[in-house]
N, C-alpha and C positions, 0 to 999 in steps of 0.2 A: 400490393396491396391489397387486400384480399374486398370485393364486392361484393355488398348482397345482392347484385341482379343476379350476377354469374352463377351465384348459391342456390336464388332457385330457381334459373333456368335449370340447373345439373337436379335439383332436387322433382324439378315437376317431370324434365325425361322420364329419373330413376320409376319415380312412382306409377305414371303412366305403364312402366316394366312392370311393376310389380300387382298391377291391375288387371294387364294382360294375362303374366301368367300364375292366374289366381292365386295370388300369397295374401292378396286381401282378404278375399269369402274364405280361405283357407284359415288364416290369424283368424277372424273373426269367431269362427263356427265353432275351432278345435276352443277358444277359452270359454263362447258360453256352453256349450256341454259341459265345456268339464266346472266352470262355477253350476251349473245347476247342478250338477250331480253332487256336488261339496255340500251344499247349499240343505239339499237333500239332508246326505248323512250326515251334514255337524251339527242338526237340528234341534237333535236328543238332549247335550249336553243342559243344555238353554237354562232349564229350570236347577239342579242345582248345583247351577256357575254361581246361580243369584245376577248374572250380566242377560243382558241384550240379546236376540239373536244371529244382529247385521254383528254385535261383537264376536262375537264366537263365528261368525260367518268369515270376516276377515283372516280370525289367525285360520280356518283351515285351508282361504286363497293365500292368503301364506305360504304356504307347503307345497301350494299348486305351480304358484309362480316361480319358486324359486327353482323350480325344474322345467320350465313349460317356458318362460319367458326366455331362457339362455339359448335353451332349445331353437326357437323360433327365428332369435338376431341370429346365432351361427348359421341357420337353414338360409337366410336373405343373404347373409351378408360371403358365407363359404370363397362365393364364387364373382364377387363384386368387382376384383384387381384383377384374376387369375383368368376369371372368362372374358373379359375384355384382351387381356393379353392373344390369348388361346383362338379370338376369333379373330384379332388383326384390328377390333375398333380401336386399341389406344392409343396407336401412334397416330390416328385424325384426328381423336380426343382433343390429345395434343399439339396439334399442330392449331384450334383453336387459341382466341386469348384469354386463356385458363389455369390457374397454377392448381398445382395437386393438392392443396389446401383448400381452393373453392372446388374440384372434386371429390374429395374427400368429407367434407361439412354436405353440400345436398343428398351425396348419396346417406349418406347420414340423417338426418334431414326427412328426407324420406322414409326411411328404412321404421324410425321414430313415428313418422306421419300413420302407419302400418301399425306399427307396435300400438301407438296409442290410440287405434281404433280399435285392436279385438284385447284390449286389456280394459277398454271403456265398455264393448259391449261385454263380457265377461261378467266384468263388476258390477254393472248395469241393470243385467239382467238378476241376479245375485243381490242386489242394494232392491230390487225390486220386489222379488219374490218371500224376502225377510221383512222386509214394509208390507204386504198383504198378510201375514202372518203375525207377526208384530207390531203394533204398536207404538211399543218405547224402542223400536228398533231405531228409531231417529236419534238417540244417543250415541250409535256407534258409525255414523258420516263422518266426523270428524279422522276417526281414525281409517275409515275406505277410502276417503283424499287420500291420506298420508303413505296408503299401501300403493294408492292410483302413479303420485310422483313420482314416488321411490319403484316399482315397476318398473317408469322410463329412466330411471338412470340408470337399474342395473342391465334393462336392454340397450341402454348403450353403450356400458362396459363391453358385453360382449358382441355389441355393433364392432366397437375397436377392434376386439380384439380378435375381429373373423377379418376385420378389413387387413391387420399384421397379417395374419397364415394367409392372407390372400397372398399376399403382396411378395411374403415369402418362399411359399410353395410357386407361385405362378403356373403352375397345371391345379382345372378345377379338382380332378381325382385324388391331387396330395392332397391340398388344402382339404378340401372335405372330410378325408383323414385326420389331420390337422382338428379340424373343430371338432369332430366326434370325439376325440381324442381329449381334447382340454373342457370338454363338457361333462365325460365322465371323470374326468382327475379331478374338475373343481368341484364340482356339483354332487357327485358320488362317493365316489372312492376318498377323496379327503376328509369326509365326515368320516366315516368310517378307519381310517390309517385315525385321525386325532380320538375316537374312541377305544381302539387298542391301545395310542401310548398314554389315555388316563389311565386304560386298567390294566400293566404291567407297572405306572405309576404308582399306583395303590395312596394318594393323597398326596403323592409327595412334589416338587416343586414344581414340575412338569405342571399337575391341575393348578395352582396354586399362581403361579405365575407366567408360562407357556403358553400355559391353553386360551386367556383370555386373549392375546397376542397374537391367536394364531387362526383362530376365528376374526378377528377383524380384518387380519390378513387376506381374505377370502371374499371377494364379493358379496358372492352368495351370502355366504354365513355373517355378512356384514349390516346384508338386506333384514334377514331373516330377525336377526336380533334385535335393529330399531325400528319393524314391525312388532313384535312380541313386545317387548318391551314397554312399547306404548300404549298397549291391547290392555282392557282392561280382560280378555277372557286369558291368560301367556293361559290362564292352570289345562287350558283346555288343550293344548299343543306339548309336543311332544317333543324330544330332541335338546336343541337347544332352549326349549323353556327355560329349563331350571338359570343358562346362563345369563339371558338376557334378566334375569331378576337380578343381580350382581353386579353385572357391565354397563356403566354410565348409558346414559342416554345419547346425549354429544358425541364419544368415543365413537359409536355407531353412524353419528349421522355425519360426521368426519369420512369414515370410511366410505359410506353411501355415496360424498359427495364427490370426494377425490378418485375416486378410482376409475369412473369416465372417464375424468382428465388424463389420465395417467393411459389410458388403453387410445385413447384416440396420438396423443404425443404417439404411441408408441407405431401405429398403425400408421401415423404421415413419416417416423424417420423410416419402415419399413421402404413405404412406397416411395420415399425420393430414392433407393436404391435399383426400384427398378428400371428397366431403360429396354423400349417397346421395339 
């Protein structure tokens, strides 16, 4: 039976480790820096679009989050299991009255707390800068809130994927390679492959039927679709911005909410196969 006390105890330990390894400071500094840069760079088109500055900033932050949040999540999680196996601490941990599910949930809670601090700092700085320069930016606060919690859902998806890869690799070096490969595949190369397929299809069956499904099947693209389709500044975004106008919002929302559960289930299945 899963006990919240044991999950919280594991989470507290993992958070102290992340803080000692400077992950909290690094993640917050990266998000705040990039958010400020994007806020400054993305404020130019607000007048032409007729929307508030924060809405345009949210569209820019969506593009930032879809690259940076998965990368931070994988960097924090790739050695969560493999590192403990290599250091020999996993057998000791498993001698305690704590289940593997509780260990995973504790790690997830701690790493989500780090990501929450990072995206909160980044988005908070961006929102403050937008509000100071445009009083009408209050209209974009719902979009910013939606971006915040969906970023955590995206982070949870890649944290679960990182735990699964860490369990399968069992060595940090192998897990690191798999994590970078997953990030490149889902966040970078996947969209390039879809773009090439759409160009080759030339308006055929793939473009009209398979392309929307392929976007929803990728957690990174589903996250971007969800935030852009509900944003007043969709025209400021590129890439899947056009698709966000035709794919129903509820479909991208379902994908955003389901993927973290699928990733965590895969992580638990892989972790159960690890024999210390």
